[in-house]
C-alpha positions in Angstrom: -202.3 -19.9 -26.6 -200.6 -22.7 -24.7 -200.1 -26.2 -26.1 -200.0 -29.1 -23.6 -201.7 -32.3 -22.6 -203.9 -32.3 -19.5 -205.8 -35.1 -18.0 -209.4 -34.1 -17.2 -210.9 -36.0 -14.3 -214.2 -36.7 -15.9 -214.2 -40.4 -16.2 -216.9 -41.4 -13.8 -219.2 -38.6 -14.9 -218.8 -39.3 -18.6 -219.5 -43.0 -18.1 -223.1 -42.0 -17.5 -223.3 -41.1 -21.2 -221.8 -44.3 -22.4 -218.8 -42.5 -23.7 -216.3 -44.6 -25.6 -212.9 -44.3 -24.0 -209.6 -45.8 -25.1 -206.5 -46.7 -23.0 -203.1 -45.6 -24.1 -199.6 -46.6 -23.3 -197.6 -44.2 -21.2 -195.9 -41.6 -23.4 -197.6 -42.7 -26.6 -200.0 -40.6 -28.6 -203.5 -42.1 -28.3 -205.0 -43.6 -31.4 -208.8 -44.0 -30.7 -209.6 -45.3 -34.1 -207.3 -48.3 -33.7 -209.3 -50.2 -31.2 -212.7 -48.7 -30.2 -213.7 -51.8 -28.2 -210.6 -51.3 -25.9 -211.8 -48.0 -24.5 -211.7 -47.6 -20.7 -212.6 -44.9 -18.2 -209.1 -43.6 -17.9 -208.8 -41.8 -21.2 -209.0 -38.0 -21.1 -212.2 -36.4 -22.4 -210.5 -34.8 -25.3 -209.3 -38.2 -26.6 -212.7 -39.8 -26.5 -214.6 -40.7 -29.6 -218.2 -41.5 -30.5 -219.3 -45.0 -29.5 -220.2 -47.5 -32.1 -223.9 -47.3 -33.2 -224.4 -44.1 -31.1 -226.7 -42.3 -33.5 -226.3 -41.4 -37.2 -222.8 -39.9 -36.6 -221.5 -43.4 -35.9 -222.3 -44.5 -39.5 -219.4 -45.8 -41.6 -216.0 -44.6 -40.2 -217.8 -43.0 -37.2 -216.8 -39.7 -35.6 -213.4 -39.4 -34.0 -212.8 -35.6 -34.2 -209.2 -34.7 -33.2 -208.7 -37.7 -30.9 -205.5 -38.7 -32.8 -203.9 -35.3 -32.5 -200.2 -35.1 -31.9 -198.9 -33.2 -28.9 -198.1 -30.2 -31.2 -201.8 -30.0 -32.1 -203.3 -29.9 -28.6 -204.2 -26.3 -27.8 -205.3 -24.6 -24.6 -207.2 -21.4 -25.5 -208.5 -18.6 -23.3 -209.7 -16.0 -25.9 -210.9 -15.6 -29.4 -207.5 -14.9 -30.9 -206.1 -18.1 -29.4 -209.0 -20.2 -30.7 -208.8 -18.9 -34.2 -205.1 -19.2 -34.3 -205.4 -22.9 -33.3 -207.9 -23.5 -36.1 -205.6 -21.7 -38.6 -202.3 -23.4 -37.5 -203.6 -27.0 -37.5 -205.9 -26.7 -40.5 -207.6 -30.0 -41.2 -205.0 -32.1 -39.3 -206.4 -33.8 -36.2 -206.5 -31.2 -33.4 -207.8 -30.8 -29.9 -208.9 -27.3 -28.7 -209.4 -27.1 -24.9 -211.4 -24.0 -23.9 -210.6 -22.3 -20.5 -213.0 -19.9 -19.0 -215.3 -17.6 -21.1 -214.4 -16.7 -24.6 -216.2 -13.6 -25.8 -216.8 -13.4 -29.6 -217.7 -9.7 -29.6 -214.1 -8.5 -29.2 -211.6 -6.6 -31.3 -208.2 -7.9 -32.3 -206.6 -6.6 -29.1 -209.3 -8.3 -27.0 -211.2 -5.2 -26.1 -215.0 -5.6 -26.1 -217.1 -4.5 -29.1 -220.7 -3.3 -28.8 -223.5 -2.9 -31.4 -222.6 0.8 -31.6 -219.1 -0.1 -32.5 -220.3 -2.3 -35.5 -222.7 0.5 -36.6 -220.0 3.2 -36.5 -219.2 4.6 -39.9 -222.1 2.8 -41.7 -224.8 5.4 -41.3 -227.1 2.9 -39.6 -229.5 4.2 -36.9 -232.2 2.0 -35.4 -234.3 5.1 -34.8 -234.1 6.1 -38.4 -234.6 2.5 -39.6 -237.8 2.4 -37.6 -239.0 5.7 -39.1 -238.2 4.7 -42.6 -239.9 1.3 -42.5 -242.9 2.0 -40.3 -245.7 0.0 -41.9 -248.0 3.0 -41.4 -246.1 4.9 -44.0 -243.9 2.3 -45.8 -246.6 -0.3 -46.1 -246.4 -4.1 -45.7 -246.2 -5.2 -49.3 -242.5 -4.9 -49.9 -239.3 -5.7 -48.1 -237.2 -2.8 -46.8 -235.0 -1.1 -49.4 -233.1 2.2 -49.4 -230.2 3.8 -47.5 -231.0 2.6 -44.0 -231.4 -1.0 -45.2 -228.1 -0.8 -47.0 -226.5 0.6 -43.9 -228.0 -2.1 -41.7 -226.6 -4.7 -44.0 -223.1 -3.1 -43.9 -223.2 -3.0 -40.1 -224.4 -6.6 -40.0 -221.5 -7.6 -42.2 -219.0 -6.1 -39.8 -220.5 -8.1 -36.9 -220.6 -11.3 -38.9 -216.9 -11.0 -39.8 -216.2 -10.7 -36.1 -218.3 -13.4 -34.6 -218.7 -16.1 -37.3 -216.1 -18.8 -36.9 -215.7 -21.9 -39.0 -214.5 -25.1 -37.2 -212.2 -27.1 -39.5 -212.4 -30.9 -40.1 -210.9 -33.4 -37.7 -211.4 -31.2 -34.6 -212.4 -31.9 -31.0 -213.4 -28.8 -29.0 -213.9 -29.4 -25.3 -214.4 -27.4 -22.2 -211.4 -27.7 -19.8 -212.9 -25.9 -16.8 -216.3 -25.9 -15.1 -217.0 -22.4 -16.5 -215.9 -23.1 -20.1 -218.1 -21.2 -22.4 -218.3 -19.3 -25.7 -220.5 -16.2 -25.7 -221.8 -14.3 -28.7 -220.2 -16.5 -31.4 -222.0 -17.8 -34.4 -219.9 -21.0 -34.8 -220.1 -23.1 -38.0 -219.2 -26.5 -39.1 -219.1 -25.4 -42.7 -218.5 -28.1 -45.2 -216.2 -29.8 -42.7 -216.2 -33.4 -41.5 -215.4 -35.3 -38.3 -216.0 -32.7 -35.6 -216.7 -33.2 -31.9 -218.0 -30.5 -29.6 -218.3 -31.4 -25.9 -218.5 -30.1 -22.4 -219.1 -26.5 -23.4 -221.7 -23.8 -22.8 -222.6 -21.8 -25.9 -224.7 -18.8 -25.3 -226.3 -15.6 -26.7 -225.3 -15.3 -30.4 -227.3 -12.1 -30.5 -227.7 -10.2 -33.8 -227.2 -6.5 -33.3 -229.1 -5.7 -36.5 -232.3 -7.8 -37.0 -234.0 -7.3 -40.3 -237.6 -6.2 -40.6 -239.7 -8.2 -43.1 -243.3 -6.9 -43.3 -244.1 -9.8 -45.7 -243.2 -12.5 -43.2 -246.6 -13.6 -41.9 -249.8 -11.6 -41.5 -248.1 -8.9 -39.3 -244.5 -9.0 -40.4 -241.5 -10.2 -38.3 -238.0 -9.3 -37.2 -235.5 -11.9 -38.3 -232.1 -12.4 -36.9 -229.1 -14.1 -38.6 -227.0 -16.2 -36.2 -227.2 -19.7 -34.7 -225.1 -20.8 -31.8 -223.8 -23.6 -34.0 -224.5 -24.3 -37.7 -223.9 -27.6 -39.4 -224.0 -26.4 -43.0 -222.9 -27.0 -46.6 -222.5 -30.8 -46.7 -220.8 -31.1 -43.3 -220.7 -34.7 -42.1 -219.9 -36.8 -39.0 -220.6 -34.4 -36.2 -221.0 -35.3 -32.5 -222.4 -32.6 -30.2 -222.4 -33.9 -26.6 -222.7 -32.8 -23.0 -223.0 -29.1 -23.8 -225.4 -26.3 -23.0 -227.1 -24.0 -25.4 -229.0 -20.9 -24.1 -229.8 -17.3 -24.7 -229.7 -16.4 -21.0 -229.3 -13.8 -19.7 -230.2 -11.9 -22.9 -233.6 -13.4 -23.6 -235.7 -12.4 -26.6 -238.6 -11.9 -24.1 -236.7 -9.0 -22.7 -236.4 -7.2 -26.0 -238.8 -4.4 -27.0 -241.7 -4.6 -29.5 -241.3 -2.6 -32.7 -244.1 -2.4 -35.2 -246.1 -4.5 -32.7 -243.7 -7.5 -33.2 -241.0 -8.9 -31.0 -237.5 -7.5 -31.8 -236.0 -11.0 -31.9 -232.2 -11.0 -31.8 -231.6 -14.8 -31.8 -232.1 -17.4 -34.5 -231.4 -21.1 -33.9 -229.4 -23.0 -31.4 -228.1 -25.8 -33.6 -229.2 -25.9 -37.3 -228.4 -28.7 -39.7 -228.9 -27.6 -43.3 -227.7 -27.5 -46.9 -227.0 -31.2 -47.5 -225.3 -31.9 -44.1 -225.5 -35.4 -42.8 -224.7 -37.9 -40.0 -225.1 -35.9 -36.8 -225.5 -37.1 -33.2 -226.7 -34.7 -30.4 -226.5 -36.4 -27.0 -226.8 -35.4 -23.3 -227.1 -31.7 -24.0 -229.2 -29.1 -22.2 -231.1 -26.6 -24.4 -232.8 -23.8 -22.4 -234.5 -20.5 -22.7 -234.5 -20.3 -26.5 -237.3 -20.0 -29.1 -236.4 -21.4 -32.5 -234.1 -24.3 -31.5 -233.1 -27.0 -33.9 -233.9 -26.5 -37.6 -233.0 -29.5 -39.8 -233.4 -28.6 -43.5 -233.8 -24.9 -44.2 -236.2 -24.8 -47.2 -238.7 -26.9 -49.0 -236.6 -26.8 -52.1 -234.5 -29.9 -53.1 -231.9 -27.7 -54.8 -229.7 -27.5 -51.7 -228.9 -31.2 -51.6 -231.1 -32.1 -48.7 -232.9 -35.2 -50.0 -231.2 -38.4 -48.8 -229.1 -36.3 -46.3 -230.0 -34.6 -43.0 -229.8 -37.8 -41.0 -229.6 -36.8 -37.4 -230.0 -38.5 -34.0 -231.2 -36.5 -31.0 -231.1 -38.5 -27.7 -230.9 -38.0 -24.0 -231.1 -34.2 -24.1 -233.1 -31.8 -21.9 -235.2 -29.2 -23.6 -236.3 -26.7 -21.0 -238.5 -23.6 -21.8 -238.0 -24.0 -25.5 -240.5 -22.4 -27.8 -240.4 -24.5 -31.0 -238.3 -26.6 -33.4 -237.1 -29.3 -31.1 -236.6 -30.2 -33.8 -238.4 -29.0 -37.0 -237.5 -31.3 -39.9 -237.5 -31.2 -43.6 -236.4 -34.2 -45.8 -234.2 -35.9 -43.2 -234.5 -39.1 -41.3 -234.3 -37.8 -37.7 -234.3 -40.1 -34.7 -235.5 -38.4 -31.5 -235.5 -40.6 -28.4 -235.2 -40.5 -24.6 -235.3 -36.7 -24.4 -237.0 -34.7 -21.7 -239.1 -31.7 -22.7 -239.8 -29.4 -19.8 -242.1 -26.4 -20.0 -242.6 -24.3 -16.9 -245.9 -22.5 -16.3 -244.0 -19.3 -16.1 -241.7 -20.0 -19.0 -240.2 -16.8 -20.4 -240.4 -18.4 -23.9 -244.0 -18.8 -25.3 -244.5 -22.5 -26.2 -245.6 -23.3 -29.7 -244.7 -27.0 -30.3 -241.8 -29.4 -29.9 -241.8 -31.8 -32.9 -242.2 -30.1 -36.3 -243.1 -32.3 -39.2 -242.0 -30.3 -42.2 -241.9 -30.9 -46.0 -240.9 -34.5 -46.9 -239.8 -35.1 -43.3 -239.2 -38.5 -41.6 -239.2 -37.9 -37.9 -239.1 -40.9 -35.5 -240.0 -40.0 -31.9 -239.7 -42.7 -29.3 -239.7 -42.9 -25.5 -239.5 -39.2 -24.9 -240.9 -37.5 -21.7 -242.9 -34.3 -21.8 -243.5 -32.4 -18.7 -246.2 -29.8 -19.5 -248.1 -27.2 -17.4 -251.9 -26.7 -17.5 -253.0 -25.1 -20.7 -250.5 -27.1 -22.9 -251.8 -30.6 -24.0 -250.4 -33.6 -25.7 -252.1 -32.4 -28.9 -249.8 -29.3 -28.9 -246.5 -31.3 -29.0 -246.6 -31.8 -32.7 -246.6 -29.0 -35.3 -247.4 -29.8 -38.9 -245.5 -27.7 -41.6 -246.4 -29.5 -44.8 -245.3 -32.9 -43.4 -247.5 -35.9 -44.0 -246.2 -38.6 -41.6 -244.5 -39.1 -38.3 -243.7 -42.0 -36.0 -244.4 -41.7 -32.3 -243.9 -44.7 -30.0 -244.0 -45.0 -26.2 -243.8 -41.3 -25.3 -244.9 -40.1 -21.9 -246.8 -36.9 -21.1 -246.7 -35.9 -17.5 -245.8 -39.4 -16.6 -248.5 -41.2 -18.6 -247.7 -43.1 -21.8 -249.5 -41.2 -24.6 -250.0 -41.7 -28.3 -249.1 -38.1 -29.2 -249.7 -38.5 -32.9 -253.3 -39.7 -32.1 -253.7 -36.7 -29.8 -252.5 -34.4 -32.5 -254.8 -35.9 -35.1 -257.8 -35.7 -32.8 -257.4 -32.0 -32.5 -256.3 -31.3 -36.1 -258.4 -30.5 -39.1 -258.9 -33.4 -41.7 -256.4 -31.7 -44.1 -253.7 -31.6 -41.4 -253.8 -35.3 -40.3 -250.4 -37.1 -40.0 -250.1 -40.7 -41.0 -247.7 -43.2 -39.3 -244.3 -43.2 -41.1 -243.4 -46.8 -42.1 -240.6 -45.8 -44.5 -237.7 -46.4 -42.1 -236.6 -47.4 -38.6 -233.5 -46.3 -36.7 -230.5 -48.6 -36.9 -228.0 -46.5 -34.9 -228.9 -46.4 -31.3 -227.6 -46.9 -27.8 -229.9 -48.2 -25.0 -233.5 -46.9 -25.2 -234.9 -46.3 -21.7 -238.6 -46.3 -20.8 -240.0 -42.8 -21.3 -241.2 -42.6 -17.7 -237.7 -43.2 -16.4 -236.2 -40.4 -18.6 -236.7 -37.4 -16.3 -234.9 -38.9 -13.3 -232.2 -40.4 -15.6 -231.4 -37.0 -17.2 -231.8 -34.8 -14.1 -228.0 -34.6 -13.3 -226.4 -36.0 -16.5 -226.9 -33.4 -19.2 -224.8 -30.4 -20.1 -221.2 -29.9 -19.0 -220.9 -32.3 -16.1 -217.3 -32.7 -14.9 -216.5 -31.6 -11.4 -212.8 -30.9 -11.6 -210.1 -30.5 -14.2 -207.2 -28.3 -15.3 -206.7 -24.8 -14.0 -207.9 -21.9 -16.1 
């Protein structure tokens, strides 16, 4: 792990996103919180902070991450050990972590790769035996798996979790420093932390080696995996996720086998916001080739502190070949505007819906663009999961402004109708573009976008 300052030449590209940038005196440590209005296009990416009014994460003191980090707390990391050491050394002090190249989470302490077989070694777990023990033809479908093989599966899963689950401390900025900056296989968490920025990174394939079979999940049972690419959990607050990519590729769930007639799904969410977390902005990201994408609020129970929290803004992102939950919302006030939802006719991920109205949800969807193939209609965009209301304004479907709530209601049963939500209106926004302009606007401005930078 090397500590040093490095100026990333991103200024022109990041200006597309309206990034807030602050000038600094030569030789002085930048202090972005001192004068946000003074930001210019010369400040390095790692010193940038969230612009005023740019989504829910701009509420109150805003989100500054590690922008005020001293020189001693700027880290260049190239592997898992260096990243975790940076987190541990700086603790909750402002810190900047610059990722170079690809960091693989499934590695041992010496950096050697770990496989699913490595995690299973010594636990007694065998997928072949697991399938034999819990075959619905003999085990039935009325009870969840229990017994030696389920205990062994849990033990092997715990070994993997200890290796790939990393908690990001408060007051942290994590940025990609090179065009190929990525983290593969990690289940990263912002776990009870506050003031975190994640930018300019690719996060991919947090595959679960040991999915759990639940025969009671739905009419036919389901395989359920454990890990999200990024979790915002346990009352985490003030989080900005920007100009990053989230994908399962090349290890898609569609390439997995069927067991018990159900897909052996090894991925869970991309970014989930749960358990009383609050004040999150996701902007200019690219989400692709993933099924269950953004879950906001994990259960219908109010015991996890979700009522009054889960305030999230999702703007200027591309969702490409995403199956569902973009987002699915419970409880929260979630502002979804100026995103482009793209579904290819040959998408490897079966499409279910984009906007999920869950229990006590307040979802406000304005000026989004939906590009849908034949066979998927405007009525399919909304999924109802105990929700009662939703706001949809000025959205475009295949280039035509469409009232997607009306289209949903026209196709839904009387008991499943959704009313207009008049309980709130978004107050934290940047410029809202016409929906029909969104596809061209976002074509080259989402995901990691810089063209040059520090060496790797």
